[in-house]
C-alpha positions in Angstrom: 68.8 6.6 48.4 65.3 7.8 49.0 63.8 10.5 47.0 61.6 13.1 48.4 58.6 14.0 46.6 57.5 17.6 46.6 53.8 18.4 46.4 52.8 21.3 44.3 51.1 24.1 46.3 49.1 26.9 44.8 50.6 30.3 45.2 49.3 32.4 48.1 48.4 29.4 50.3 51.0 30.3 52.9 50.0 33.9 52.9 46.3 33.0 53.4 47.3 30.8 56.4 49.3 33.6 58.0 46.4 36.0 57.5 44.0 33.6 59.2 46.3 33.2 62.1 46.7 37.0 62.6 42.9 37.5 62.4 42.4 34.8 65.0 44.9 36.4 67.4 43.5 39.9 66.8 39.8 39.0 67.3 40.0 39.1 71.2 41.8 42.4 71.1 39.1 43.9 68.8 36.3 42.6 71.0 37.9 44.0 74.1 38.4 47.5 72.4 34.7 47.5 71.4 33.6 46.6 74.9 35.7 49.4 76.3 34.4 52.0 73.9 30.9 51.1 74.6 31.4 52.0 78.2 32.4 55.6 77.3 29.6 58.2 77.8 28.0 59.2 74.5 27.3 62.9 74.4 26.8 65.6 71.8 29.7 66.0 69.4 31.6 69.2 70.2 31.8 71.8 67.5 35.1 72.8 65.9 37.2 75.3 67.9 36.9 79.0 67.0 39.3 79.8 64.1 40.2 83.3 65.4 41.3 82.0 68.8 43.4 79.2 67.2 45.1 81.6 64.9 45.8 84.0 67.8 47.2 81.2 69.8 49.5 80.1 66.9 50.8 83.6 66.4 51.3 84.0 70.2 53.4 80.9 70.3 55.4 82.1 67.2 56.1 85.3 69.0 57.3 83.5 72.1 59.6 81.2 70.1 61.0 84.2 68.1 61.6 86.1 71.4 63.4 83.1 72.9 65.5 82.8 69.7 66.6 86.5 69.6 67.3 86.4 73.4 69.5 83.4 72.8 71.3 85.2 70.0 71.8 88.3 72.1 73.2 86.2 75.0 75.5 84.3 72.7 77.0 87.6 71.4 77.2 89.3 74.7 78.2 86.5 77.1 81.7 87.9 77.7 80.3 91.3 78.7 77.9 89.6 81.1 80.6 87.4 82.5 82.7 90.4 83.2 79.8 92.1 85.0 79.2 89.0 87.1 82.8 88.5 88.1 83.2 92.2 89.0 86.6 92.5 87.4 87.7 95.0 84.9 88.8 93.8 81.5 92.6 93.7 81.0 92.6 94.9 77.4 91.1 98.4 76.8 91.1 100.9 73.9 92.0 104.0 75.8 91.8 106.5 72.9 91.0 106.6 69.2 92.0 109.2 66.6 90.9 109.0 63.0 93.6 110.4 60.6 91.5 110.4 57.5 91.0 107.9 54.7 90.7 104.6 56.6 93.8 105.4 58.8 93.5 105.4 62.6 95.6 105.7 65.7 94.8 103.7 68.8 96.1 104.0 72.3 95.7 100.5 73.7 96.1 99.5 77.4 96.8 96.0 78.6 97.0 95.9 82.4 99.7 98.6 83.1 101.2 98.6 79.6 100.2 101.2 77.0 100.9 101.0 73.2 100.4 103.3 70.3 99.0 101.3 67.3 98.3 102.5 63.8 95.7 101.0 61.6 95.6 101.3 57.8 94.0 99.4 54.9 97.1 97.2 54.7 97.0 96.2 58.4 97.9 97.2 62.0 101.3 98.3 63.2 102.8 98.8 66.6 104.2 102.3 66.4 105.7 102.6 69.9 105.4 101.5 73.5 104.2 104.3 75.7 105.2 104.7 79.4 103.5 102.4 81.8 100.4 103.6 83.5 100.2 104.2 87.3 97.8 102.3 89.5 95.4 105.3 89.6 95.3 105.5 85.8 94.6 101.8 85.5 91.7 102.2 87.9 90.4 105.2 86.0 90.4 103.3 82.7 88.4 100.4 84.3 85.4 102.7 84.5 85.1 106.3 83.3 85.2 107.9 86.7 86.9 105.1 88.6 83.9 104.6 90.8 81.8 102.2 88.7 78.2 102.4 87.7 76.9 102.6 91.3 79.0 105.7 91.9 78.0 107.3 88.7 74.3 106.8 89.4 74.6 108.2 92.9 76.4 111.3 91.7 73.8 111.8 89.0 71.0 111.5 91.5 72.7 114.0 93.8 73.0 116.5 91.0 69.4 116.1 90.0 67.9 116.3 93.5 
């Protein structure tokens, strides 16, 4: 059986060898970068930008970001209303009438399609009091918009009254 003999090396010898190899490989890259930068035109150094204009630009950008944020929040809360306007259909569920009875007690007449219900609300909860007679087709159309003609009809009648 042969014995291997290990030679004693000083600490850091391998590290020095690696550093030398990295420097040898990096030298051409550094030389190329120096050659490229020497080709750039040398001119007067530009002064620092105006502080007032920079602050104004930052606040303008902040206002734009805040406006986009609040517009997104508004759209998030009102997307159902906008979708109903886009589709052109009236909502099926409507609160037709509300009557306050006093200390946190309220009566609601609620319509769903042609059905109508009388609902009572109190601090303990909501209760269906009675089913009301079904609405006719004319009443359903009237609850879809206040006059049954929609916004365009209301605007036209208001313009005729004014002019």
